[in-house]
C-alpha positions in Angstrom: 27.6 142.8 75.0 30.8 143.9 76.6 34.2 145.4 75.8 36.2 145.6 72.6 39.8 146.6 73.3 41.6 147.2 70.0 45.0 148.3 68.8 47.0 146.9 71.7 50.2 144.9 72.1 49.5 141.7 74.1 51.7 140.1 76.8 49.6 137.1 77.6 51.2 136.1 80.9 52.6 132.7 79.6 56.1 134.1 79.0 55.6 134.4 75.2 56.9 137.5 73.4 54.3 140.3 73.2 52.4 140.4 69.9 50.1 142.7 68.1 48.6 145.0 67.2 45.6 143.0 68.5 42.0 143.2 69.4 40.5 141.5 72.5 36.8 141.1 72.9 35.2 140.6 76.3 31.7 139.3 76.8 30.4 139.1 80.4 33.4 138.3 82.6 35.4 136.3 80.1 37.6 136.9 77.1 35.6 135.6 74.1 37.8 136.5 71.2 41.3 137.8 70.5 43.4 138.1 67.4 45.3 140.4 65.1 43.7 143.8 64.7 42.8 143.6 61.1 41.7 139.9 61.1 39.4 139.6 64.1 35.7 139.6 63.2 33.9 142.1 65.3 30.2 141.8 66.4 27.9 142.8 63.6 26.1 145.4 65.7 28.1 147.7 68.0 25.1 149.3 69.6 24.1 149.8 73.2 26.0 147.7 75.7 29.3 147.6 73.7 32.2 149.7 74.9 35.0 150.1 72.3 38.4 151.1 73.7 41.3 152.2 71.5 44.5 151.0 73.3 46.7 153.3 71.1 49.4 150.6 70.9 49.8 150.3 74.6 50.5 146.9 76.3 47.5 144.8 77.5 48.4 142.1 80.0 46.8 140.1 82.7 45.9 141.7 86.0 48.7 141.3 88.5 48.6 138.7 91.3 50.2 139.0 94.7 50.4 135.7 96.5 51.3 136.9 100.0 49.6 139.9 101.6 48.0 140.8 104.9 45.1 142.7 103.5 43.7 143.7 106.9 47.1 145.0 108.2 48.9 148.3 108.3 52.4 149.0 107.2 52.9 151.2 110.3 56.0 150.0 112.2 54.4 150.8 115.6 53.3 147.4 116.9 51.6 148.9 120.0 49.5 151.1 117.8 48.4 148.0 115.9 47.5 146.1 119.0 45.3 149.0 120.3 43.4 149.3 117.0 39.7 148.7 117.3 38.3 145.8 115.2 35.9 148.1 113.3 38.7 150.5 112.5 40.8 147.7 111.1 37.8 146.5 109.0 37.4 150.0 107.6 41.1 150.3 106.8 41.1 146.9 105.1 38.6 148.2 102.5 41.1 151.0 101.7 43.9 148.5 101.4 41.8 146.5 99.0 41.0 149.5 96.9 44.6 150.7 96.8 45.7 147.2 95.7 43.2 147.0 92.9 44.0 150.5 91.7 47.7 149.5 91.5 46.7 146.8 88.9 46.5 143.8 91.2 43.3 142.0 90.4 43.9 139.0 92.7 45.7 138.5 96.0 46.2 135.6 98.4 46.1 136.6 102.0 48.4 135.1 104.5 46.5 135.6 107.7 44.3 138.1 109.6 42.3 138.3 112.8 38.7 138.6 113.8 37.4 137.3 110.4 37.9 140.7 108.9 39.5 139.0 105.9 36.5 136.8 105.4 34.1 139.7 105.7 36.2 141.8 103.3 36.1 139.0 100.7 32.4 138.8 101.0 32.0 142.5 100.6 34.2 142.6 97.5 32.3 139.6 96.0 29.0 141.3 96.6 30.2 144.6 95.1 29.9 146.6 98.3 33.5 147.7 98.1 36.1 147.6 95.3 39.0 145.2 95.6 40.9 142.3 94.0 39.8 138.7 94.0 40.7 137.5 97.4 41.6 134.2 99.0 42.0 134.2 102.8 43.6 132.2 105.5 41.9 133.4 108.7 44.4 132.8 111.5 47.7 131.2 111.0 48.7 128.3 113.3 51.8 128.6 115.5 53.5 126.8 118.4 53.6 128.4 121.8 56.3 131.1 121.6 56.4 130.8 117.8 56.2 133.5 115.1 52.4 133.6 115.3 52.1 133.7 119.1 51.0 137.2 119.9 52.0 136.7 123.5 55.7 137.0 122.6 57.3 139.8 124.4 54.4 140.5 126.8 54.1 139.5 130.5 52.0 136.5 131.2 49.3 138.5 133.0 48.3 140.1 129.7 46.1 137.8 127.7 45.3 138.0 124.0 42.0 136.9 122.5 42.0 134.8 119.4 45.6 133.5 119.4 45.9 130.3 117.5 48.6 128.4 119.3 48.7 124.6 118.8 51.2 122.2 120.4 50.2 118.7 119.1 48.8 117.1 115.9 45.4 116.9 117.4 45.3 120.6 118.3 46.6 121.4 114.8 43.9 119.3 113.3 41.1 121.0 115.3 42.5 124.4 114.6 42.7 123.8 110.8 39.1 122.5 110.8 38.0 125.7 112.6 39.7 128.0 110.1 38.1 126.0 107.2 34.8 126.2 108.9 35.1 130.0 109.3 35.9 130.6 105.7 39.6 130.0 105.0 40.5 129.3 101.4 43.9 127.8 102.5 45.7 127.1 105.8 48.6 129.1 107.0 51.3 127.3 109.1 54.2 128.8 110.9 57.1 126.3 110.3 59.8 128.6 111.7 60.3 131.7 113.8 60.4 135.0 112.1 61.8 138.5 111.8 59.1 140.7 113.4 58.3 138.4 116.3 60.2 139.0 119.6 61.9 136.2 121.3 62.3 133.7 118.4 64.7 133.3 115.4 64.1 132.8 111.7 66.2 129.6 111.9 64.2 128.2 114.8 61.8 125.3 114.1 58.1 126.1 114.5 55.4 123.5 114.0 56.6 119.9 113.7 56.2 117.7 110.7 53.4 115.8 112.5 51.6 119.0 113.5 51.7 120.4 110.0 50.8 117.1 108.4 47.6 116.9 110.5 46.5 120.4 109.4 47.5 119.8 105.8 45.4 116.6 105.7 42.4 118.6 106.8 42.9 121.2 104.1 43.4 118.5 101.4 40.3 116.8 102.7 38.2 119.7 101.4 40.3 120.4 98.3 42.3 123.3 99.7 46.0 124.3 99.7 48.4 125.3 102.5 51.2 127.9 102.9 54.1 127.8 105.3 55.8 130.8 106.9 59.2 129.1 106.6 62.6 130.9 106.8 65.1 128.5 108.4 66.2 125.3 106.6 64.9 122.9 109.2 61.4 124.3 109.2 61.4 124.7 105.4 62.3 121.0 105.0 59.7 120.0 107.6 56.9 121.9 105.8 57.8 120.2 102.5 57.9 116.8 104.0 54.5 117.5 105.6 53.0 118.2 102.2 52.9 122.0 102.0 51.8 123.8 98.8 54.2 126.8 99.1 57.1 128.1 101.1 56.8 131.7 102.1 60.0 133.7 102.5 62.5 130.9 102.2 65.5 132.6 103.7 67.8 129.6 103.9 67.3 127.2 101.0 69.7 124.3 100.6 70.4 122.2 97.6 68.5 119.4 99.3 65.5 121.6 99.9 65.5 122.9 96.3 65.5 119.3 95.0 62.6 118.5 97.3 60.7 121.5 96.1 61.2 120.5 92.5 60.2 116.8 93.2 57.1 117.7 95.1 56.1 120.7 93.0 56.3 123.2 95.9 56.1 126.9 95.1 58.4 129.6 96.5 56.9 133.0 97.5 60.0 135.0 98.5 58.5 138.3 99.7 61.7 140.2 99.1 60.0 143.5 100.0 59.5 142.6 103.6 63.2 142.3 104.5 64.1 145.1 102.1 62.0 147.7 103.8 63.0 146.6 107.3 66.7 146.9 106.5 66.3 150.2 104.5 64.2 152.0 107.2 65.9 150.5 110.2 65.6 151.4 113.8 65.5 155.1 112.7 62.1 154.4 111.1 60.7 153.1 114.3 61.1 149.4 113.6 62.0 147.3 116.7 65.7 146.7 117.1 65.2 142.9 117.2 63.4 142.9 113.9 66.0 145.1 112.2 68.9 142.9 113.4 67.3 139.7 112.3 66.5 141.2 108.9 70.0 142.4 108.3 71.4 139.1 109.2 69.1 137.2 106.8 69.1 139.6 103.9 71.9 138.2 101.8 71.0 134.6 102.4 67.5 135.5 101.3 68.6 136.9 98.0 71.1 134.1 97.4 68.3 131.5 98.1 65.9 133.2 95.8 68.4 133.2 92.9 69.4 129.6 93.5 65.8 128.5 93.5 65.1 130.5 90.3 68.1 129.1 88.5 67.1 125.5 89.5 63.6 126.0 88.1 61.5 126.1 91.3 58.1 127.6 90.6 58.1 131.2 91.9 54.9 133.2 92.5 55.3 136.9 93.4 54.3 137.9 96.9 55.1 141.0 98.9 54.1 140.4 102.5 52.3 143.7 102.3 51.5 145.2 105.8 55.0 144.5 107.2 56.8 147.8 108.2 56.7 150.4 105.3 55.6 147.6 102.9 52.3 149.3 102.0 49.3 148.1 100.1 49.2 149.6 96.6 53.0 149.5 96.3 53.0 145.8 95.6 54.8 146.2 92.2 58.1 147.0 93.9 58.5 143.3 94.5 59.1 142.9 90.8 62.0 145.3 90.8 63.6 143.5 93.7 63.2 140.1 92.0 64.8 141.5 88.9 67.6 143.1 90.9 68.2 139.7 92.5 68.8 138.0 89.2 65.4 137.2 87.7 64.6 138.1 84.1 61.9 140.7 83.8 59.7 138.4 81.7 59.9 135.7 84.3 59.1 138.2 87.0 56.0 139.2 85.2 55.0 135.5 84.7 55.5 135.0 88.4 53.0 137.8 89.0 50.4 136.5 86.5 50.2 132.9 85.3 52.3 131.5 88.2 50.4 133.4 90.8 47.1 132.2 89.3 48.4 128.6 89.3 49.3 128.8 93.0 45.9 130.1 93.8 44.3 127.2 92.0 42.9 129.4 89.3 45.5 128.7 86.6 42.8 127.4 84.3 40.8 130.6 84.3 43.1 133.5 85.4 46.6 135.0 84.9 46.7 134.9 81.1 45.1 136.8 78.2 43.5 133.7 76.8 40.2 132.6 75.3 37.7 131.7 78.0 39.8 133.2 80.9 38.5 135.8 83.2 38.8 139.3 81.8 41.2 140.5 84.5 43.4 142.9 82.5 45.5 146.0 82.8 46.5 148.4 80.0 50.0 149.7 80.5 51.7 152.7 79.1 55.3 151.6 78.8 57.1 148.3 78.5 57.6 146.4 81.8 59.4 143.6 80.0 62.3 146.1 79.6 61.8 148.0 82.9 59.5 146.4 85.5 59.6 149.7 87.4 57.0 151.0 84.9 54.3 149.2 87.0 55.2 151.1 90.2 53.8 154.3 88.8 50.0 154.0 88.8 49.8 156.7 86.2 51.2 154.2 83.7 48.4 151.8 84.4 45.7 153.3 82.2 43.0 150.7 82.7 42.3 148.1 85.4 39.6 145.6 84.3 38.3 142.9 86.6 35.8 140.3 85.5 35.1 142.3 82.4 34.3 145.5 84.3 36.4 148.6 84.2 37.6 149.4 87.8 40.1 152.1 87.0 40.3 154.4 84.0 43.2 156.8 83.8 43.3 157.4 80.1 
């Protein structure tokens, strides 16, 4: 018993040309059959338990995947407001973030760090069916050097202390911190290899964790079969992360030919998060974003776009990610990243692959998610319009007529 979705065009997520009209049959949480509309043998008895959906020629494609979000965070530019937020309030808001993300057609996301184990609790609540949300992989707390991008003390006088910072300044400290994140429920380890835009007192080009510090943490992740991600913007830190054995480079502002060659050799993904810099530059100081963040974003923007295009042309694996929760980069608006990727020179079809099959591969679920394929999870969206011609179609939630996750209809806008 399950779903029969008939009369649809299928974009399968692999990059192949859409085909159809087709029928897709879902049993349980998996795709059990798919084929041409008039050739596929339907179950003999379509009685109780079968739901037949006429797709009316619309496009059926895999649920979208965002490989860099902060699901517990707000897109409010007011940093003081965020610091004053009560943990229970953040937990409640995170459930709304998860719902908004799912309703936008994103059926899986990879979180890039959150505090107080809210991300772990949210993942548990989604998996238990307590709240709606995408499939979620979490990082717990990212690891940073003292004064680095992940050090919440930056910009504050020393008499003010912050609980739960994860600052490490040696390989042994990094190893212990990684073990603690893994113990507490992390699906991957987040490492700050460079400074950043929205952290006061450092620079995107500044080195963060050393090769030895990152390697120690990465060894612990690999020991239990898990991956790692590096916040890495400047060239030195990006190269260090790759040499340490990182799975993906997040942001990648300043990629060199040498770095791109290393990424290809070591099969390292790029998750560019173009949205983050875009919104900071567009909204500026007038939007309430701190001056230091706006200045750093403006300085890096063109290099970021150039690096993305260079990596794409070289064949680096690219998974879509937004960095949702940075200023004005709100959960539920994730599909804007696809437009920015296309504007930067990526073909629409490749952008969609980056947000489906490639994202699933980076999350370690490439053998069960990210494609409309026999035996894969039935994580699907039905789209009114053709995002292969105009990816902006996916930004209007009214165009996403169905969102299906694990064979269950989560959103129905027909």
